[in-house]
DSSP file (Angstrom, degrees, kcal/mol; ACC not computed):
  #  RESIDUE AA STRUCTURE BP1 BP2  ACC     N-H-->O    O-->H-N    N-H-->O    O-->H-N    TCO  KAPPA ALPHA  PHI   PSI    X-CA   Y-CA   Z-CA
    1    1 A M              0   0    0      0, 0.0     2,-0.1     0, 0.0    26,-0.1   0.000 360.0 360.0 360.0 129.8  110.0   61.5   95.0
    2    2 A L        -     0   0    0     24,-0.3     2,-0.2     4,-0.1     0, 0.0  -0.428 360.0-140.6 -77.3 144.3  108.2   64.1   92.8
    3    3 A D     >  -     0   0    0     -2,-0.1     4,-2.4     1,-0.1     5,-0.2  -0.554  36.1 -96.5 -95.4 178.7  108.7   64.4   89.2
    4    4 A C  H  > S+     0   0    0      2,-0.2     4,-2.6     1,-0.2     5,-0.2   0.826 122.4  54.3 -72.9 -30.5  109.0   67.9   87.6
    5    5 A K  H  > S+     0   0    0      1,-0.2     4,-2.1     2,-0.2    -1,-0.2   0.989 111.1  45.0 -66.5 -50.1  105.3   68.0   86.5
    6    6 A Q  H  > S+     0   0    0      1,-0.2     4,-2.4     2,-0.2    -2,-0.2   0.909 113.2  52.6 -57.4 -41.2  104.1   67.2   90.0
    7    7 A A  H  X S+     0   0    0     -4,-2.4     4,-2.9     1,-0.2    -1,-0.2   0.937 107.6  50.3 -58.2 -47.0  106.6   69.8   91.4
    8    8 A S  H  X S+     0   0    0     -4,-2.6     4,-2.3     1,-0.2    -1,-0.2   0.876 109.7  50.7 -69.6 -32.2  105.4   72.5   89.1
    9    9 A Q  H  X S+     0   0    0     -4,-2.1     4,-2.3     2,-0.2    -1,-0.2   0.884 110.5  49.1 -59.8 -41.7  101.8   71.8   90.1
   10   10 A L  H  X S+     0   0    0     -4,-2.4     4,-2.7     2,-0.2    -2,-0.2   0.895 109.6  53.4 -67.6 -37.8  102.7   72.1   93.7
   11   11 A I  H  X S+     0   0    0     -4,-2.9     4,-0.7     1,-0.2    -2,-0.2   0.939 113.2  42.3 -54.4 -49.8  104.6   75.3   92.9
   12   12 A S  H >< S+     0   0    0     -4,-2.3     3,-0.7     1,-0.2     4,-0.4   0.871 113.8  51.1 -66.4 -36.4  101.5   76.8   91.3
   13   13 A Q  H >X S+     0   0    0     -4,-2.3     4,-2.0     1,-0.2     3,-1.8   0.863  99.1  67.1 -73.6 -32.6   99.2   75.5   94.0
   14   14 A S  H 3< S+     0   0    0     -4,-2.7    -1,-0.2     1,-0.3    -2,-0.2   0.783  93.8  59.4 -55.7 -26.8  101.4   77.0   96.6
   15   15 A L  T << S+     0   0    0     -3,-0.7    -1,-0.3    -4,-0.7    -2,-0.2   0.771 114.6  34.9 -70.9 -19.7  100.4   80.4   95.3
   16   16 A D  T <4 S+     0   0    0     -3,-1.8     2,-0.3    -4,-0.4    -2,-0.2   0.632 126.0  11.7-108.5 -19.9   96.8   79.7   96.1
   17   17 A R  S  < S-     0   0    0     -4,-2.0     2,-0.4     0, 0.0    -1,-0.2  -0.991  80.7 -88.0-156.8 160.3   96.9   77.7   99.2
   18   18 A S        -     0   0    0     -2,-0.3     2,-0.1    -3,-0.1    -3,-0.1  -0.590  44.4-131.9 -69.2 127.7   99.0   76.4  102.0
   19   19 A L        -     0   0    0     -2,-0.4     2,-0.1    -5,-0.1    -1,-0.0  -0.448  24.2-108.9 -75.9 156.0  100.8   73.2  101.2
   20   20 A T     >  -     0   0    0      1,-0.1     4,-3.1    -2,-0.1     5,-0.3  -0.416  33.1-103.2 -79.0 166.1  100.7   70.3  103.6
   21   21 A L  H  > S+     0   0    0      1,-0.2     4,-2.2     2,-0.2     5,-0.2   0.904 124.0  49.6 -53.3 -48.5  103.9   69.5  105.5
   22   22 A R  H  > S+     0   0    0      2,-0.2     4,-2.5     1,-0.2    -1,-0.2   0.915 111.0  49.2 -60.2 -48.1  104.4   66.4  103.3
   23   23 A E  H  > S+     0   0    0      1,-0.2     4,-3.2     2,-0.2     5,-0.2   0.934 111.8  48.9 -59.2 -46.6  103.9   68.5  100.1
   24   24 A R  H  X S+     0   0    0     -4,-3.1     4,-2.9     2,-0.2    -2,-0.2   0.909 113.8  46.1 -60.4 -40.8  106.4   71.2  101.3
   25   25 A L  H  X S+     0   0    0     -4,-2.2     4,-2.8    -5,-0.3    -1,-0.2   0.929 113.0  48.4 -74.1 -43.5  109.0   68.7  102.2
   26   26 A S  H  X S+     0   0    0     -4,-2.5     4,-2.3     2,-0.2   -24,-0.3   0.936 114.9  46.8 -61.8 -50.0  108.6   66.7   98.9
   27   27 A L  H  X S+     0   0    0     -4,-3.2     4,-2.7    -5,-0.2    -2,-0.2   0.921 109.7  51.6 -62.5 -42.8  108.9   70.0   97.0
   28   28 A K  H  X S+     0   0    0     -4,-2.9     4,-1.6     2,-0.2     3,-0.2   0.974 111.6  50.1 -56.1 -54.9  111.9   71.3   98.9
   29   29 A L  H  X S+     0   0    0     -4,-2.8     4,-0.9     1,-0.2     3,-0.3   0.909 110.8  46.3 -49.2 -48.1  113.6   68.1   98.2
   30   30 A H  H >X S+     0   0    0     -4,-2.3     4,-1.5     1,-0.2     3,-0.8   0.893 110.1  55.4 -64.6 -38.2  112.9   68.2   94.5
   31   31 A L  H 3< S+     0   0    0     -4,-2.7    -1,-0.2     1,-0.2    -2,-0.2   0.807  99.9  60.6 -55.8 -35.3  114.0   71.8   94.4
   32   32 A L  H 3< S+     0   0    0     -4,-1.6    -1,-0.2    -3,-0.3    -2,-0.2   0.802 116.7  30.2 -71.2 -26.5  117.3   70.9   95.8
   33   33 A I  H << S+     0   0    0     -4,-0.9     2,-0.7    -3,-0.8    -2,-0.2   0.581 110.1  67.7-106.7 -14.8  118.1   68.6   92.8
   34   34 A C     X  -     0   0    0     -4,-1.5     4,-1.5    -5,-0.2    -1,-0.2  -0.906  51.3-176.0-117.1 110.5  116.2   70.1   90.0
   35   35 A E  H  > S+     0   0    0     -2,-0.7     4,-1.8     2,-0.2    -1,-0.2   0.738  83.5  57.5 -70.5 -28.1  117.6   73.4   88.8
   36   36 A F  H  > S+     0   0    0      2,-0.2     4,-2.1     1,-0.2     5,-0.2   0.950 110.3  40.2 -71.3 -46.6  114.7   73.9   86.3
   37   37 A C  H  > S+     0   0    0      2,-0.2     4,-2.2     1,-0.2    -2,-0.2   0.832 110.7  59.0 -74.9 -27.6  112.0   73.6   88.7
   38   38 A K  H  X S+     0   0    0     -4,-1.5     4,-2.0     2,-0.2    -1,-0.2   0.931 110.5  44.3 -60.2 -45.7  114.0   75.7   91.2
   39   39 A R  H  X S+     0   0    0     -4,-1.8     4,-2.0     1,-0.2    -2,-0.2   0.837 110.5  53.8 -73.2 -33.7  114.0   78.6   88.5
   40   40 A F  H  X S+     0   0    0     -4,-2.1     4,-2.6     2,-0.2    -1,-0.2   0.893 108.3  49.0 -67.4 -37.3  110.5   78.1   87.7
   41   41 A S  H  X S+     0   0    0     -4,-2.2     4,-2.1     2,-0.2    -2,-0.2   0.911 112.0  49.4 -64.8 -40.8  109.6   78.5   91.4
   42   42 A Q  H  X S+     0   0    0     -4,-2.0     4,-2.1     2,-0.2    -2,-0.2   0.904 110.9  50.9 -64.6 -40.7  111.8   81.8   91.5
   43   43 A H  H  X S+     0   0    0     -4,-2.0     4,-2.2     1,-0.2     5,-0.3   0.947 110.7  48.4 -65.0 -48.1  110.0   83.0   88.4
   44   44 A M  H  X S+     0   0    0     -4,-2.6     4,-2.3     1,-0.2    -1,-0.2   0.872 111.8  48.1 -57.9 -44.5  106.6   82.4   89.9
   45   45 A Q  H  X S+     0   0    0     -4,-2.1     4,-2.1     1,-0.2    -1,-0.2   0.861 113.0  48.8 -64.7 -40.1  107.5   84.1   93.2
   46   46 A T  H  X S+     0   0    0     -4,-2.1     4,-1.8     2,-0.2    -2,-0.2   0.838 111.0  49.5 -74.6 -32.4  108.9   87.1   91.2
   47   47 A I  H  X S+     0   0    0     -4,-2.2     4,-2.5     2,-0.2     5,-0.3   0.886 110.9  52.2 -70.3 -41.4  105.7   87.4   89.0
   48   48 A R  H  X S+     0   0    0     -4,-2.3     4,-2.0    -5,-0.3    -2,-0.2   0.925 110.2  45.9 -63.8 -35.9  103.5   87.2   92.1
   49   49 A V  H  X S+     0   0    0     -4,-2.1     4,-2.5     1,-0.2    -1,-0.2   0.895 112.5  50.9 -71.5 -36.6  105.3   90.0   93.8
   50   50 A A  H  X S+     0   0    0     -4,-1.8     4,-1.6     2,-0.2    -2,-0.2   0.835 111.3  48.9 -67.6 -28.6  105.3   92.2   90.6
   51   51 A L  H  X S+     0   0    0     -4,-2.5     4,-2.6     2,-0.2     5,-0.2   0.847 109.5  50.7 -72.6 -37.5  101.5   91.6   90.3
   52   52 A K  H  X S+     0   0    0     -4,-2.0     4,-2.5    -5,-0.3    -2,-0.2   0.947 113.2  47.5 -61.5 -48.2  100.9   92.6   93.9
   53   53 A Q  H  X S+     0   0    0     -4,-2.5     4,-2.3     2,-0.2    -2,-0.2   0.886 113.7  46.7 -56.8 -44.1  103.0   95.8   93.2
   54   54 A M  H  X S+     0   0    0     -4,-1.6     4,-2.5     2,-0.2    -2,-0.2   0.952 112.2  48.5 -71.3 -48.2  101.2   96.6   90.1
   55   55 A T  H  X S+     0   0    0     -4,-2.6     4,-3.2     1,-0.2     5,-0.3   0.940 113.9  48.9 -57.0 -48.2   97.6   96.0   91.7
   56   56 A S  H  X S+     0   0    0     -4,-2.5     4,-1.8    -5,-0.2    -1,-0.2   0.911 111.3  48.5 -62.9 -38.9   98.6   98.1   94.7
   57   57 A S  H  < S+     0   0    0     -4,-2.3     4,-0.4     2,-0.2    -1,-0.2   0.918 115.5  42.9 -66.2 -43.6   99.9  100.9   92.5
   58   58 A I  H >< S+     0   0    0     -4,-2.5     3,-1.3     1,-0.2     6,-0.2   0.928 113.3  52.8 -62.8 -45.1   96.7  100.8   90.3
   59   59 A E  H 3< S+     0   0    0     -4,-3.2    -1,-0.2     1,-0.3    -2,-0.2   0.833 111.0  46.8 -62.0 -34.8   94.3  100.6   93.3
   60   60 A S  T 3< S+     0   0    0     -4,-1.8     2,-0.8    -5,-0.3    -1,-0.3   0.503  90.5  95.4 -86.2  -2.3   95.9  103.5   94.9
   61   61 A N    X   -     0   0    0     -3,-1.3     3,-1.0    -4,-0.4    -1,-0.0  -0.779  51.3-173.2 -97.4 103.0   95.8  105.7   91.7
   62   62 A D  T 3  S+     0   0    0     -2,-0.8    -1,-0.1     1,-0.2    -4,-0.0   0.658  78.9  68.6 -70.3 -15.6   92.7  107.9   91.8
   63   63 A S  T 3  S+     0   0    0      2,-0.0     2,-0.5     0, 0.0    -1,-0.2   0.671  79.3  92.0 -79.3 -14.0   93.2  109.1   88.4
   64   64 A I    <   -     0   0    0     -3,-1.0     2,-0.4    -6,-0.2    -3,-0.0  -0.650  57.1-177.6 -83.5 122.4   92.5  105.7   86.8
   65   65 A E        -     0   0    0     -2,-0.5     3,-0.1     0, 0.0    -2,-0.0  -0.977  28.3-118.3-127.3 147.3   88.8  105.3   85.9
   66   66 A M        -     0   0    0     -2,-0.4     5,-0.1     1,-0.1    -2,-0.0  -0.588  39.9-108.1 -71.7 125.5   86.9  102.3   84.4
   67   67 A P     >  -     0   0    0      0, 0.0     4,-2.1     0, 0.0     3,-0.4  -0.205  22.2-124.0 -53.2 145.3   85.4  103.1   81.0
   68   68 A S  H  > S+     0   0    0      1,-0.2     4,-3.0     2,-0.2     5,-0.2   0.929 111.1  59.6 -64.1 -41.6   81.6  103.4   81.2
   69   69 A A  H  > S+     0   0    0      1,-0.2     4,-1.8     2,-0.2    -1,-0.2   0.873 106.2  48.0 -48.5 -38.8   81.3  100.6   78.4
   70   70 A A  H  > S+     0   0    0     -3,-0.4     4,-2.4     2,-0.2    -1,-0.2   0.872 109.5  52.9 -78.5 -34.3   83.1   98.2   80.7
   71   71 A K  H  X S+     0   0    0     -4,-2.1     4,-2.5     2,-0.2    -2,-0.2   0.916 108.7  49.3 -60.7 -38.9   80.9   99.1   83.7
   72   72 A S  H  X S+     0   0    0     -4,-3.0     4,-2.4     2,-0.2    -2,-0.2   0.914 109.7  50.8 -70.9 -35.7   77.9   98.4   81.8
   73   73 A R  H  X S+     0   0    0     -4,-1.8     4,-2.1    -5,-0.2    -1,-0.2   0.912 111.7  48.6 -66.4 -39.5   79.2   95.0   80.6
   74   74 A I  H  X S+     0   0    0     -4,-2.4     4,-2.1     2,-0.2    -2,-0.2   0.914 112.8  48.1 -64.4 -44.2   80.0   94.1   84.2
   75   75 A L  H  X S+     0   0    0     -4,-2.5     4,-2.1     2,-0.2    -2,-0.2   0.869 111.1  50.2 -60.6 -42.3   76.6   95.2   85.4
   76   76 A Q  H  X S+     0   0    0     -4,-2.4     4,-2.1     2,-0.2    -1,-0.2   0.898 109.7  51.3 -58.7 -45.4   75.0   93.2   82.6
   77   77 A S  H  X S+     0   0    0     -4,-2.1     4,-1.1     1,-0.2    -2,-0.2   0.885 110.5  48.6 -62.4 -42.4   76.9   90.2   83.5
   78   78 A I  H  X S+     0   0    0     -4,-2.1     4,-1.7     1,-0.2     3,-0.2   0.893 110.3  51.7 -64.9 -41.2   75.9   90.5   87.2
   79   79 A E  H  X S+     0   0    0     -4,-2.1     4,-1.1     1,-0.2    -2,-0.2   0.868 106.7  52.8 -63.1 -40.0   72.3   90.9   86.2
   80   80 A S  H  < S+     0   0    0     -4,-2.1    -1,-0.2     1,-0.2    -2,-0.2   0.738 107.7  51.7 -67.3 -23.1   72.4   87.8   84.1
   81   81 A I  H  < S+     0   0    0     -4,-1.1    -2,-0.2    -3,-0.2    -1,-0.2   0.837 105.7  55.7 -82.4 -31.6   73.8   85.7   87.0
   82   82 A K  H  <        0   0    0     -4,-1.7    -2,-0.2     1,-0.2    -1,-0.2   0.794 360.0 360.0 -71.4 -26.3   71.0   87.0   89.3
   83   83 A D     <        0   0    0     -4,-1.1    -1,-0.2    -5,-0.1    -2,-0.1   0.420 360.0 360.0 -75.8 360.0   68.4   85.7   86.9
């Protein structure tokens, strides 16, 4: 049986990778009995959806331009990695 720390770690990891069958089952069981982790999971999903929508909105907006200073810093960082 998972404790809350393990459950929250799996919830976070599930945003980045597919959980194994065992991990999914353990997490589902924990979420059935733990309202706090269930709420945390719901909040993480809400944040994920909101970020996807915000990213999509920004990427489709042609009027948003990156400041030239930011472009220069990014280019400098890339050049320093190459060296």
